[in-house]
N, C-alpha and C positions, 0 to 999 in steps of 0.2 A: 390593521389586522394582518398577521403574518400566516401564510399557508405553506405547507411542505409537500413536495411531490413524492408520491409513491406510485410504483407500477400497480396495475390492477392485480387483484389477488391471483397469486400463481395457483395453478390446480393442485400443486403438491409442493412440500418444502421439508426440509430437515431443520429441527430446532437444536441449536447448540448452546449449552448453558456454560458460561465461562466463570470459572472459580479463580481467574487470575493468572493463568499459565501463559508463559511467553510463546506457547506453541498453538494457542487457540485460533488465531487467524490463519495459521497454516492448516488446521483441520478443515476450516471453511474453504480454503483454497483447494485442497485435495477433493473435498465433496464437489465442488463446482466443476473441477476438472473432469468429473464423471458426468457432467451436464445434468446435474441435480441442483436445484435452488436451495440455499440454506441461509438462515440468519443466526447471528450471535446475539445472545442477550445475557446480561449479568444474571448470575444465580438468584440474586435477591430482587430481580426485576422481571420475573417471568411473565411474558405476555399471555393473553387469553389462549387457552388450549383449543384451537379450532380444528375442524375436521381436515383441512388441507395439510395438516402436519403428518407426515408419514412415519417419522421416527424421531428419537431424541438422543443426543450425545452428550454426556457429561465430561467436560475437559479436565485436564490436569491442574495443579495448583502448587504454589510454593509453600502453602500451608500444610500443617499435619492434621489428619482426621483426629488425632489424639488430644488435640488443643481444646481447651474449654470453649474457646471463642471461634472454633474452626467453622468455615462456611459450610452450611448444610441446606439440603432441600428435602421435600417430602418424596423420598424415593418410591415408596409404595403407590403414591397417587400417580406419579409419572408412569410406572410400569403398568398400572391399570389402564392408562390412556393409550400408550402406543409402545412398540418395541424400543428398548433402552440398551444403548452401549456406553460403558464407563471406561474412560481411558485414564490410567495411572491414578491420580487422586480420586477420579470418579469411580474407578474399580475399588479403591480402598473404602470410599464412602459406602458403596453398595454392600461390600463384605461386612463391614462394621455394623451398619444398620439392620441388616437382615440375617444375623445370627452367626457371622464369623468374627475373626478378631484380627487386629492390626498391631504391630509392634515396631518399635524403633529398630532399624537394622544394625547390626554390629559394625558393619562398614557400608558407607554409602554406595548404592548400586548406581553406577553412572557410566554410561558408554555402551559398547557393542556387546551383545550376548547372542546366543544361538537358540532358536526355538525348538523345543522337543515335543512334538505333537503326540498326544495321548490317545485321541479319539479319531479314527479314520473316516467316519460318516458325519463329520460336523459341518454344518452349513457355513458358519463364518469362515472356517479354515479349509473350505473347498479348494482344491487345486493349489494349496500352499505347500510348498516344499519343505519336507522335514529338515530341520538343522539350518534353516534359513537365518539370515542375520537380522536382529532387531535392536532397537536402542532403548536403553533403560536410563531413567533419571529420576530416582527417588531416594528419599532418606528412611522411609518406612517400608516394611514388608507385610503382606498378607500371610499370616500364620496358619489361619483356618478360614474356610469358606462356609462352614456351618452345613446343615442338611438340606437347605433349599437350592443348593448349587452343586455342580460337578465339575471336576477339573478336566480341561480339554488340552492344555499344554503347560509344560514347565520350561526351564531353560537350563543351560549350564551353570547359571549363577544363582537361580532362585527356584523353589518347588513350584510356586503359583505364578505362572505367566499369563494364563487366560483360563477363564471358566464361564460357565453358562448355567441358566436356570435349569433345574430338574423339571422333566416333563410333568405338566399339570400343576406345578408349584405356583406359577403365575399365570395371569390372564394373557400376557403377551411374551414374546421371546426376549430374553434378557442375556446380555453378553458383557463381559468385563476383561479388559486388557491391562496388565501391569507395566506394559511397555508403550512406547509412542509409535503407532502405525503412521502417523502423518509426516514424520521426518524422513529426509532422504536416506539416512542410514539404515532405516527398517526396509530391506531390499524388497519385500513383498507386501509392504504395508498398504499401498494404494490398492492392490488386489483384495486385501482383507477389508478395506473400507467399501470397496465396490460390491463385496459379498453382502456386507450389511445393508447397503443402500437397496440393491436390487433383489437379492434372494431372501433377506429377512424382512425389509420393509416394503418391498414391492414397488420401488420407484421406477420411473421410466426416464428416458433421455429427452427432457423438454427444455432444459435451461441452456439455450443457444443464443448466439449473437443475433441470428435472424428473429427468433421469438422475442428476444428482449427489444429490438428495434420495433417490431410490429406492435407489441403491447404498449410500449412507451408513446409511440405516435398516437395511438388511440386514445390513451389516458391524458396526454397533453392536449389534445384537441378538446376532449370533454371537459377538462379542468379550466383551460385558458378561454376557450371560445373564440370571440373575435376581438378580445382585448390586446393591447400592445404590450410587448415585452422589450426589456433592455437588458444586454448582457455584455459584461467587460471581457474582451478577447485578450489573451496573453501571448498568442502565437504557439502555445502548447497543445498537446493532444487533448487534455481534458476539456478545456473551454472550447476547442474547435469542434470536438464531438458533440458537446452540449449544443453548440450553435446548429450543427447539421440536424440534430434531432428536433430542435425547436423549429428550424426552417422547414422541415418536412411536415410539422404540425400547423404551424401558424402562417408560413409563407412570409410575405412582405410586412406582417405585424411584428417581426423581429428586428430590432435595431441593435447592431453590435458596435462597441466603441473599443478601439485598439490604441492605447496610450504609449507613447514612446517617452518613457522616463529618463532617457539619456544614458542608460545603463544596460542597454541590450548588446548583443554581439555585433560585430562590424557588419554594416549594411542590412542588419536584421529587420529593421522597421520597414524598409522598402520592399525587401524580398517577401516577407510575410504578407504584407498588404497586397502585393500583386497576385499572391496565391489565393487570398480570400476573394478578390475580385474575380479570378477565374472560376472560383467555386460558385459565384453567383450570390454571395452573402451581401446583405444590406450593412455595409460597414463604414464607419467614419474613423478616420485616423487623426490622432491629436498629437502634435509634437510639443512636449512640455519638458524637455530635458533640462533647460536652463533653470526652471523653477526647482526641480529636484536637486540639482548640483548646488544651487544657491543655499537651500535649506540644509544641505549635508555638509557645508563648508566647515572644517575644523572638528567634525564629530568622528571619534575613533571606536567608541564602544558599539559592538555589533548589535545589541538589542535596541539601542537608541537609534542606530541607523535603520533597522527594520521599522521601528515605530514612526520615525520621520517620513520614510517612504510610504508607509500605510496612510499616514495622515494626508500627506500630499496627494497621494492617489485619490483618496475620498474627496479632497477638495476639487480636484481636476474632474473626476467622474461626475461629481455633483453638478458642477457648472455646466457640463455638457448635457446631463439628464434633465436639467431644468429647462432646457430649451425645448423639451418634449413633454409638456404637461399631461398629454393624452396617455402617457405610459402607465400601466397599472401593475406590472409585474417586473421583479428583478430576478434574473436567472443567475445561478451560481454553479460552478463546476465542481462542487463538493462530491468527493468519492467515498466508498464504503469504509476505508480505514480512518477517515475523519470522523465519520458517524460513530464508529466503534469506540474511538478514543473518547469522544464526548459523553458516552454513557458507560465508561469502563467500571469495573468492580469497585474500585475505589475512587471513582471520580476522575476527572481529566488528569492525566499523568503530569508529573513535574515538568515545567517548562524547559525543554532543550532549546528551542527557538520559537519565537513568535511568528505567526503568518499574517500577512496583510490582506492579500486578495481584495476582497470587497468588504472586509470586516467593518462593522459601524454603518454601512450603507443603508441597510433596511430601515433603521430607526431614523436616520436623516431624511431619507426620501419617502417614508411612509408607504412603501410598496410591499405587495404580497410577494413571497419567495417561492420560487420554483427550482428544484434541484434535480435535473433529469438523470444524473449519474450516481446518486447517492447509494444505489445498491451494487455498485461495481467496484471490483478491484482494478488495479491499473491495467494489468493485461487484458482483462474484459473490456475496458474502455477501448483499447486498440482493436480488439475484435469487432466491437460495435462500430468503430470508425472505419474499419475495413469494409464491413457490411454496407455502410452508409456512402462509401466511395470517397472517403477522404483521401486527399493526395498524399503520396508516399513521402514527400518532403517534410510534411507536418505529421503524418501518422506515425512514422518511425523516428521522429526527432527526439533526441535525448531530453530527459527532464531538465528543466532550468529553473533555478530559484526565482520565486516571485520578486524579490528585491533585486534580481539581476546581478550584475557584476559588482554591486556594492558590498555583497558579502563574500566576493572573491578578491577584493581589494582589502588586505588587512591594514588596519589603521585608518587615517583620514582619507577622504576622497577628494581628488582634484580632477579637472578635465584632462590635464596631461597624463595622470595615472590611468584614467579610463582608456585614453587612446593607446598607451602602452600595452595594457592587458588586452584590448580589442585586437591589435596586431598580432600579439603572441598566441592568443586563443585561436584566431583565425588560421594561422599556420598549423597549429595543432590539430584543429577539427578537419581542415582540408587534406592534411596528410593521413589522417585516420580513414577518410574517404578513398584517398588514392591507393592506400595499402589494403583496401577492402576490409578494414577493421571496424568501421563505424557501426555497422549493424550487428557486430559480434560483441560490442560493449553496450552495456545499459545506460551509462552516463559518463561523460568525460568533460573536462574543463581546465582551464589554466588558472592558477592563483598567483596573484601579485603580492609577494611577501614584503614586510617593512625592512627585511634584512638587506644590506648592501655588503658586498664583498669585493676584494681586491681582484682585478683581472689584467691581463695583458692583451692589447690589440695593437698589432704592428709593434712599434717601439714604445708605445705609450702605455702608461699604467692607467687602469680604470678603477673607478669605485662606484659600481652600479647595482641595480636590483637583481634579486634572485626570484626567478620564476619557478613555481612548482607545477608539475603536471599531475593530474588526478584522473584515473579511470577505474570504474568498477563494474563488476558483473552482478546482477540482481534480478529479481522478478518484479518486486514492487517498492524497493528502497528500504524495506523494514529491516533487513539484513543485507550486507553486501561483502563481496570479497574483491580485493584488488585485481585488476586485469593484468595478466601476464603478456604483456605487449613485446613483440620481437625487439632484440637489442638494436637491429639495423634500423628499425622504425625510430626508436628513441634516439638514436645517434643522429639521424637525418633531421629529425624535428628540432633537437637541441641546437645542432649546428645553424639551422636556418633561423631560428628565433634569435640566437646570439648575434648572427651576422646581419640580419634584417631589421631587427627592432632595436631602435636607439634607446639606451637606458637599461639594457639588460645584458649582464655578462656571465650569468651562470643559470643552469637549469637543472632541477632535481626531479625525481619521480617519487611519488607517494605510494608506499606499500603497506598501508594500514587498512584492516578490515573494520567493518561495522557489525557488531560492536568489537572493540571498545571505542574506536573512533567513529566520528560521523562521516558522511559523505562530503558534505561541504565543510570548509575549514571555520566558518563562522555561522 
């Protein structure tokens, strides 16, 4: 039987109904930045409406409310329950459902606009500067709001930018925004959301790292009791924070296994193992690089590489786990974006890349599942880690792909290529630290390309590999912009890699953002 971990019921939360917008997770992140807990649920899988819900937000959508098969919810039922805020599509759905009208825009309204406030005493727009910048992204426009609503703001591009329910027209406050307050370009969007959370819904600042840790430890103790738990550590922040939470809850009943797949960074296995020992974790290290490299020999397709690594990891982990038949639980470092993706509006998204982690292990090992971090975004995981005293070397460590350097070596993998990339990557990362750039970059790494180019070293002609350097700024990896690293840093790093790493004669820097590119090359 499989069980999933949830923190104890929060005293309050905001419910976000997702209609498929690319910005829905950003709404959740902004709400949580206000120290208010929230959950995203698909519009067609609304959970039970419980009293701990303080308010509801309807997200945007790529759909049009004018379509016959447009996603819809019972707006009146939601309004009867708690305060409601519609964003973009959510606003259009409210207008069309409750007496207004929505029509296709003559021109697509996308980009910056300026808010023109019509009502001085409105709660939602309290202390919002007139003519502040907002971000529009819609192909339809609200032409009429009907007699149950009143206009509170327009913009320089549209007549209806924000409206609210007329007094006594609804049992709870109702607001709608034709723009996206959650995006960075809406300069006072966070303040608008804050007004909704605290002044309209009556929320309080209860969602903090300290409260999460306290509630999680209590829940884990109650759920697991005196049974044994096994966790696969990766050296990254997610699994490390999960380990510390579990260690706080069950102590020595937690067994951690850290597998060296031969595709880690230079000296990473030994360095990370020493940190885990310092932290007092009950951890076993398993060196299995030879097995992974043998199975990967001659394989170039990135998906096949990932699946091989996932399969071999399961084999190695299963072998170690079977030495401990007393274990009843398998812990996983699942975080909230993984959970949202698995229950998205249209089902799991198209595969960009498969993940291995411990996929398949629950069925093989017949263990119950515990996922201590399934309610957290990546930055919240770090906040929890800081609260738990996770060492800075791991807490602020850049994200690293589960398959390791296998997806940073384009083409087939050999022991020689791994060593070349380890050396080049080591120079790159160490220079980021020396230049005080490491903590200013969200993720960085070197990529060994299958391209060879002509070079000249001394009087000799060379024909060697091209190494690409990648660095991005992001919050959780869902979107990312390339990092504008100083020229002198890039010059020094390139020079050192070419001079010190045999097999490399050219270094390039990747200036692609996500989207359209991905952070990793494979």
